N, C-alpha and C positions, 0 to 999 in steps of 0.2 A: 042687632046680632044676626050673623049669617045662619041660615038653616043648614045644618050639617047633613041633611038628607038630600040636598040639591047640589048637583054638579054645576059649576060655573064654567061655561065654555070659554076657550082661550080668548075669543074676540070680545068678550065681555069684561076682561080684566084690564086693569090700568097699572101704570107705573113702569119702573125700569126693568130691563131684561138682564138676567144672569146668563152664564154659559154652563151648559150641561153636556158632558162628553158621553158618547155612546159607542159601544162595540157589541157585535153579535157573538164575540168569542167567549163562550161560557167555559172557562178553564182557569187554571192558575195564571197562565200567561195573560188571559183577558183581564183578570183582576190587576195584575201588574201594570198592564198598559193603561188601564183606567186610572189607577192610583198615581202613576207617574205624571199624569196631566194636572193633578190637583194637590201635589204634595209640597209645594214651594215653602210653606211655613211649618212643615212638620219636622221639628228639630228637637234636640235634647233627648230626654227620657220619654219614650213613646209608648202610650197605651193603645192597644187595638181592642175596641169594644165590639164584640160580636156575640150572637146568641149560640151558645154551644149545645143547646138542645137537651130534651129529656132522653132517657135511655133508649138507644136504637131508633131515635126519631129519623124517619126516612127522608126528610126534606131539607135539613139544614145544609148550609154551605159545607161541602166535604172537608173534613179535617185534613185530608191528603192535599187538597188544593192550598190550604192555608200553610201547611208545612212547607210545600214547595215555594210559596211566596216568601216565607221567612228565610228560607235557605238561599234563595237566589236574588232577592231584592236587597241590594247592599245597604240601603238606608233603613231597612227593617230587621237587620240581623240581630240587633239587641233589643228589639221591641218586645213588649209583654202583652199577652192576651189578658183581658180583664173581664170579670163578671161580678155579679152579686147574687146572694141567696134569694130564694123566692118567698113571697108572702103566703102562697098556698102551701099546704103540707104535702110533701111528695119527695121525690128523689133528689131535689136540689134545695131542700128546706134548711138543712143544717150544712155547715161547711164540710163535715165528715162525709155525709151522703153525697154532697155535691162533687167532692173529689172522686168518689167512686163512679159517679155518672160521667165525669170528664174522661176517666179511663175507659169506660165502656164505649164512649163515642169517639175514641181515638185521639183525644187531645193530650195524652200523656207524653207526646214527643217533646213537650216544652213545659215550662212552669206557667200555670195559669194563676193569676192573682185574683182571689176572691176578695173584693175590695172591702167588704163589710166584716171580714173575719175578725178584725180587732176593734170593732166598734164603728161609730159614725162621726160625721162632721156635717155641719150645716153651712150652706152657701145661700147668699141672698137671691131672691126672685124679684128682679127689678120690673116694676109696672104690673105685677100680677094682681088679679082680683080675688083669687082664692088663697094664695100663699104669699107670705113675706120672705120665707126661706124654705129650702128643701133639704131633707136629710139624705146624705149619701154615704157610701162606704168610705171610711176614713182614709183609705189608701189613695183615693183618687187625686188628692192634692199633692201626691208625691210624683206626679207626672207633669212634664212640660208641654206635651202635645197629645192629641187623641186622633186616631184614625178610626172612624166609625164604619165598620164593614158589616153591611146589613143584608140579610136574606129578606127581600121584599115578598110579601105574601098577604093573604087575608088575615083577619083576626076576629075571634069570636066576640070580643067586647069592643075593640077599637075600630072595627070595619076593615082596616088594613094595618099592616105593620111595616113601616119604613124606618128611615133613620130617626124620625121623631119618637117613635115608639121604642126603638132600640135604646135610645139614651134616656128618654123620659121615665120609662119603667126600669130599664136595665142598669142605670147608674144609681137610682134610688135604692137605699138599703132595704133588706128584706123585712125588717120588723117595724121600722118607723116610717121611712119615706114611702114605701109602697102602701102602708096602712093609711097614711094621709091621703094618698091618691084614691084608693079604692073604698075605704070604709065610710059608712054614713049611718048615723042613728042606731048604733049597735049592730048593724049588718055589715059583715066583712066585705061584701060585694055589692053595697047599696048604691054605688055611683055608676051612672051610665049616660049614654048619649052626650048631649052638649057639655054637661059638667065634666064628665070623664075626659073628653077630648081636650078641654081647656086645662084640666089639672095635669094631664100628661104633658101638655105643651109647656106649661109653666115650669114643670120639673126639668124639662129639656132646656129651657132658657137659662136656668141656674147653671147648668153644665157648660153651655156654649158661651155664656158671658164670662165664666171663669177662664176658659181656654182662649177666648178672644179669636185672633187670627190663626191660632195654632190648633185648628181642628178642621177635619175634612171628611168627605162622605163618599162612599161607594155602595151602591145598591145593586144586588144581584137578583135579576128577575128570572128565576129558575125554580121548578118544582113548586109552583104557586098554588097551594091548597087554599081554600077559604079559611082554614084553621091556622092558628099560630103554631110555631114550633114547640110551644109549651104544652101542646097536646100530644106530642110524641107519636107513638104508634096508633093512637086513637084519632089522629088527624083525618079529616075528610079526604077522599081521593082527589088527586090533582086532575082538574079538567081544563085549566087555563094553559094555553101554550107557552113554552119558554120564549123569552124575548132577547135578553142580552144583559149587559152590565152598563150602568149609568154612574157618572161621577161628577161631583161639583164641590166647590167650596161654599155653596149656598144650600143649606138644609131644606129650605122650603122649595127651592127650584128643583132639587133632585127628587124629592118625594112627589111634588106636583107632576113632574115629567113622567114618573112611573104610573101615576094614576091616569094621566092623559093617554099614555100608551095603552092602558087597559081599555079606556073608552074608545080608542081608535080601532080596536079589534072588531071582528064581525060579531053579530048577535050570538051565534052559537059559541064563539070563543070566549066572550066576556060575560055572558048572562049571570052565571053564579057569583062571580067576583063582584060585579056591580050590585047585585042584590045584597050581598054581604056588606059592602061599603055603605050603601044608602040606608039600609034598615038600621044600621048602628050609628048613623050620622057621622061617619068617618070623615066627611069633607070638612067638618069643623076643625079637625087638626090643622088643615091647610089655611083656612080663613083666619083662624086665631093666630097662627104663626105670622101671617101678614099683619094683623092688627098690632101684634107685639113688636113689629119691626125686626123680625128674625130672618127676613129674606124676601125674595121676589117670586111671584107666581107666574111671571113671564120670563122666557128664556130662549136662547138659541140652542138648538139641538145639533151638536157637531159630531159627525160620523168619522171616527178616528181610524176605521178600517179602510176608508177610501179617500185619503188625502185631506182630512180635516174639512170636509165640505158640510155646509149646513143642510140638514134634511128635514122633511116634514114628519110629523108623527105617523101619518098614514104610510109613508115610505118605510119607516122603521119597523112596522109590524106587517108589512106586505109579505105574503107567501109564508106565513108562519106554519 
């Protein structure tokens, strides 16, 4: 088993390469440009899974950006933002409170589907060692495709929060699925390090196996605190520089590329984020995705701002 506290350098990885698109354009237009490169199979009734945040959380993807995307991206005009309630007691624990928080954070320009509002549904976890099935919000199977729009940042328990965390925790329902992931021996938050990373990842696998080719990923590397957006106004200050937006049809490749870009920064720029990832064994999210056949940890990074040329990770973070 891979040690989740250890970073695996690119040259030490093996296997096929996927494509990850990159833009420095941190805006609604940047999200659109990235999404349009990876949306070939996003058809039918579309769910947009994103973290809508705790009340007045300062670091979430701005709701104004998402509003602009939905209004101007023709293929997303009928898409639905989806969420689930939280396992922890707070302002998104019940559907009623969750809807109040959605309004506070500016998401009331559209209907947000809280997928576990009407109960749960289980989907199989193929090849998992912790789970045979995962419990999700029952509404999830009402969608044909999923666009995973993720604010990439650190995470108090997971080390980092990318597309894997967005789906693994964010599609599991608040009472059952999230409890299966987090609770151990009577302790609601008894699972950590390798076991937690693996359980999050197995939960994700249930979702991506369900959607098959009809799921795609965009990670926004902006306002990257070492804290998750679930900490809201209590999040640690942002000390990691903004980078840009990455997109792929490969969940492992897009999360791995974001982590690689963090490591490609200078010591002063990435010190806090790397400490958070390594002390929580966050790299186990990536190695376990590879073990479960969920994607590739090698990729070509394609700069869509400059004629679709392949660039190095060092070039992507130069002069931040």
